[in-house]
C-alpha positions in Angstrom: 0.0 0.0 0.0 1.3 3.5 -1.0 0.4 6.4 1.3 1.3 9.9 0.0 1.4 13.1 2.0 2.1 15.3 -1.0 2.3 15.3 -4.8 -1.3 14.0 -4.8 -2.8 12.3 -7.9 -6.3 13.2 -6.8 -6.9 16.9 -6.9 -10.1 16.5 -4.7 -9.6 15.4 -1.1 -12.5 13.6 0.6 -13.7 14.9 4.0 -16.7 13.8 5.9 -18.5 17.1 5.2 -17.8 16.8 1.5 -19.0 13.2 1.3 -22.2 14.0 3.2 -22.9 17.0 1.1 -22.4 14.9 -2.1 -24.7 12.2 -0.9 -27.4 14.5 0.5 -27.9 17.0 -2.4 -26.1 17.4 -5.7 -27.3 21.0 -6.0 -25.9 22.0 -2.6 -22.7 20.1 -3.4 -22.3 22.1 -6.6 -22.8 25.4 -4.8 -20.4 24.6 -2.1 -17.5 22.9 -3.9 -17.8 24.0 -7.6 -19.3 27.5 -7.5 -17.8 28.0 -4.0 -20.7 30.3 -2.8 -19.7 31.7 0.6 -21.1 30.1 3.7 -22.9 32.5 6.1 -22.4 29.9 8.9 -24.7 29.5 11.8 -24.3 30.4 15.5 -23.9 26.8 16.5 -20.9 26.1 14.2 -19.4 29.6 15.1 -19.7 28.9 18.8 -17.9 25.6 18.1 -15.1 27.4 16.2 -14.7 29.8 19.1 -14.3 26.9 21.6 -11.7 25.2 19.3 -9.5 28.3 19.2 -9.6 28.7 23.0 -9.0 25.0 23.7 -6.0 25.1 21.4 -4.6 28.0 23.4 -5.1 26.1 26.7 -3.4 23.0 25.5 0.0 23.8 27.1 1.5 22.3 30.2 1.9 25.7 31.8 -1.9 26.2 31.6 -2.7 23.2 33.8 -3.3 25.2 37.0 -5.4 27.7 35.0 -7.5 24.8 33.6 -7.9 23.3 37.0 -9.2 26.6 38.4 -11.8 26.9 35.6 -13.1 23.3 36.2 -13.3 24.0 40.0 -15.1 27.4 39.5 -17.3 26.0 36.7 -16.8 29.1 34.6 -14.1 30.9 32.5 -15.4 34.3 33.4 -13.4 34.5 36.6 -10.2 34.4 34.7 -10.1 38.0 33.4 -7.3 37.7 30.9 -8.6 34.4 29.4 -12.2 35.7 29.3 -11.1 38.8 27.4 -9.4 36.5 24.8 -12.7 34.4 24.6 -14.7 37.5 23.9 -12.2 38.6 21.2 -12.4 35.3 19.5 -16.2 35.3 19.8 -16.3 38.7 18.2 -14.2 37.5 15.3 -16.9 34.8 14.7 -19.7 37.3 15.4 -21.1 35.3 18.4 -20.1 37.8 21.1 -23.7 38.6 22.3 -24.6 37.7 25.9 -26.6 34.5 25.0 -23.8 33.0 22.9 -21.1 34.0 25.4 -23.0 32.2 28.1 -23.2 29.0 26.0 -19.5 29.3 25.0 -18.5 29.5 28.7 -20.5 26.4 29.5 -19.1 24.6 26.4 -15.5 25.4 27.5 -16.1 24.1 31.0 -17.5 20.8 29.7 -14.6 20.4 27.3 -12.0 21.0 30.0 -13.5 18.6 32.6 -13.7 15.8 30.0 -10.2 14.4 30.5 -8.6 17.3 28.7 -5.1 16.2 29.6 -5.7 12.6 28.6 -5.7 9.4 30.7 -2.9 8.4 33.0 0.5 7.8 31.3 -0.3 10.2 28.4 3.0 11.1 26.8 1.7 13.6 24.2 -1.5 15.4 23.3 -2.4 16.6 19.9 -5.0 19.4 19.3 -6.4 20.1 15.8 -4.2 17.5 14.1 -4.5 17.9 10.4 -4.2 15.0 8.0 -4.1 14.9 4.2 -3.4 11.4 2.9 -3.6 9.7 -0.5 -3.9 5.9 -0.4 -3.2 3.7 -3.4 -3.3 -0.1 -3.6 -4.9 -2.8 -5.7 -8.5 -1.5 -6.3 -7.9 1.4 -3.8 -7.3 5.0 -4.9 -8.6 7.8 -2.6 -7.4 10.9 -0.8 -8.7 11.9 2.7 -8.4 15.1 4.6 -9.5 16.5 7.9 -8.7 17.7 11.4 -8.8 15.6 14.5 -9.9 17.7 17.5 -7.8 15.9 20.1 -6.0 12.7 20.6 -3.5 11.4 23.2 -0.6 9.0 22.8 -0.7 6.9 25.9 1.8 4.3 27.3 0.2 1.0 28.2 2.5 -1.7 29.4 5.3 -1.7 26.8 3.4 -0.2 23.9 1.6 3.0 22.8 -2.1 3.3 22.3 -4.3 6.2 21.1 -7.2 7.8 22.9 -9.0 10.2 20.6 -11.9 12.6 21.0 -14.0 15.0 18.8 -15.9 18.0 20.2 -19.4 18.6 19.1 -21.5 21.8 19.7 -24.7 20.4 18.1 -28.0 20.2 20.0 -28.4 16.4 19.5 -26.2 13.4 19.5 -25.4 11.1 16.5 -27.6 8.4 15.3 -26.3 4.8 15.2 -25.3 5.0 11.5 -23.4 8.3 11.7 -21.7 7.1 14.9 -20.5 3.8 13.3 -19.8 4.9 9.7 -19.0 8.6 9.7 -16.4 10.9 11.1 -14.9 8.5 13.7 -14.3 5.8 11.1 -12.4 8.2 8.8 -10.4 9.5 11.8 -9.6 5.9 12.8 -8.4 5.2 9.3 -6.2 8.4 9.2 -4.6 7.6 12.6 -4.0 4.0 11.5 -2.0 5.4 8.5 -0.2 8.0 10.5 0.7 5.6 13.3 0.5 2.1 11.8 2.0 0.4 14.8 -0.2 2.2 17.4 -3.7 0.8 18.2 -6.7 3.0 18.8 -7.9 2.1 22.2 -10.7 4.6 22.6 -12.6 7.2 20.5 -15.4 9.3 21.8 -17.4 12.4 20.8 -17.8 15.1 23.5 -21.1 16.9 23.1 -20.5 20.3 24.8 -24.2 21.0 25.1 -24.7 18.0 27.4 -22.5 18.7 30.5 -24.1 15.9 32.5 -23.7 13.2 29.8 -21.3 14.6 27.2 -19.8 11.3 25.9 -20.9 9.2 22.9 -18.5 6.3 22.4 -17.4 4.9 19.1 -16.1 1.3 19.0 -13.0 1.1 16.8 -13.3 -1.5 13.9 -10.8 -4.1 12.9 -8.3 -4.0 10.0 -10.6 -5.8 7.5 -13.4 -3.3 8.1 -10.9 -0.4 7.6 -9.8 -2.0 4.3 -13.5 -2.3 3.2 -14.0 1.4 4.0 -11.1 2.2 1.7 -12.8 0.5 -1.2 -16.0 2.5 -0.4 -14.0 5.7 -0.3 -12.4 4.9 -3.6 -15.8 4.5 -5.2 -16.9 7.9 -3.8 -13.6 9.4 -5.0 -14.4 8.3 -8.6 -17.9 9.8 -8.5 -16.7 13.1 -7.0 -13.7 13.4 -9.3 -16.0 13.3 -12.3 -18.8 15.5 -10.9 -19.6 18.6 -13.0 -22.4 21.0 -13.8 -24.2 18.4 -15.8 -24.7 16.3 -12.7 -26.4 19.1 -10.7 -29.9 17.5 -11.1 -28.7 14.0 -10.4 -29.6 13.9 -6.7 -31.9 16.7 -5.4 -32.2 16.6 -1.6 -35.9 17.6 -1.9 -36.7 14.4 -3.7 -35.3 12.1 -1.0 -37.5 11.3 2.0 -34.5 11.2 4.3 -32.9 14.5 3.2 -35.8 16.7 2.1 -35.8 18.3 5.6 -32.4 19.9 4.7 -34.2 22.2 2.2 -36.5 23.7 4.9 -38.3 25.6 5.9 -37.8 24.6 9.5 -39.9 25.9 12.4 -37.4 28.7 12.9 -37.9 29.8 9.3 -34.5 28.5 8.2 -34.2 27.3 4.6 -31.2 25.9 2.7 -28.8 28.8 1.9 -28.6 27.5 -1.7 -32.3 27.6 -2.4 -32.8 31.3 -3.5 -30.9 33.4 -6.1 -28.2 35.6 -4.7 -25.1 37.7 -5.7 -21.6 37.1 -4.3 -17.9 38.0 -5.1 -15.0 35.7 -5.8 -11.3 36.4 -5.6 -9.5 34.8 -8.6 -5.8 34.0 -9.2 -4.0 34.6 -12.5 -5.5 31.3 -13.8 -9.0 32.4 -13.0 -9.3 29.8 -10.3 -11.3 30.7 -7.2 -9.1 31.5 -4.1 -12.0 32.5 -1.8 -15.5 34.0 -2.0 -17.4 36.6 0.0 -20.7 38.4 0.1 -19.3 41.8 0.9 -16.2 41.9 -1.3 -13.7 42.5 1.6 -10.7 40.9 -0.2 -7.1 42.1 0.1 -6.2 41.8 -3.6 -2.6 40.9 -4.5 -0.7 41.4 -7.7 -2.1 39.0 -10.4 -5.4 38.5 -8.5 -8.8 39.9 -9.5 -12.3 40.2 -8.1 -15.4 39.2 -9.9 -19.1 39.6 -9.0 -21.2 36.6 -9.7 -24.9 35.8 -9.7 -26.3 32.5 -8.6 -29.7 31.6 -10.2 -31.0 29.6 -7.2 -31.7 25.9 -6.8 -32.6 24.4 -10.1 -35.3 22.3 -8.4 -37.1 25.3 -7.0 -36.3 27.8 -9.8 -36.3 25.8 -13.0 -37.4 28.9 -15.0 -34.0 30.5 -14.2 -32.3 27.7 -16.2 
């Protein structure tokens, strides 16, 4: 088996979010990954991003006493310097109103009390570990990419094992299928390739909105199951590599009983952000490839780059007359 960490054959890297978007709705996938329409985000994901940045700051041995004080006090607000930093990060993500800050404070306390420094005999802790790996073997050809929120290398007897965790700021826990075949499975695969001689002992999701019962445990699979997963990923890789504008109407989320709820409207009035027509701006390099996108054209343009305003016609299923 060949594992590459650079000079990739596959231009597209598979992530759990990309795979889910591809499977749930071809129109939404096209908007996200081909047109690259900017994402407005939501307060839930932005609160999660704030917590990630703060936890990364606290993951230093010299911060142990500070973390202990936060857990004992059950709040970050008593630590004036740290709370100021939390507020600055929250402001960056536009979730610095009192309601969001109260939730962020609670989320941080939950994260810090959930074995933040790892189990006994932890020799190293990784926060936000990035992986970008291409795997090639007989019948296998795929590239995976992502970030693992936290994992610990732990000494047990005369060997090393891995304890991993992923933080979730969502309002509900995973269903059985997502728990067994989603993010944790890809992370186990990535860690098995990064550390082929180290066994994963434990993987759990930490739901920050559930301070009294934050854990949801994933049971690591065996080597044959990981190999089968690689064949599945290779199939998805082929489909995504060949995806283009002509495939937009191949899998509308609205037409599937299991995914039509993603179109909305929900009780809150939310609808899919790719449903209605809109205008946006893109920053292009000298090959006219999109570097980034924005609704408000707030780019810092370098030499050789250009900005272009674009109009999106709306979801083809809801606005067929625009096409």
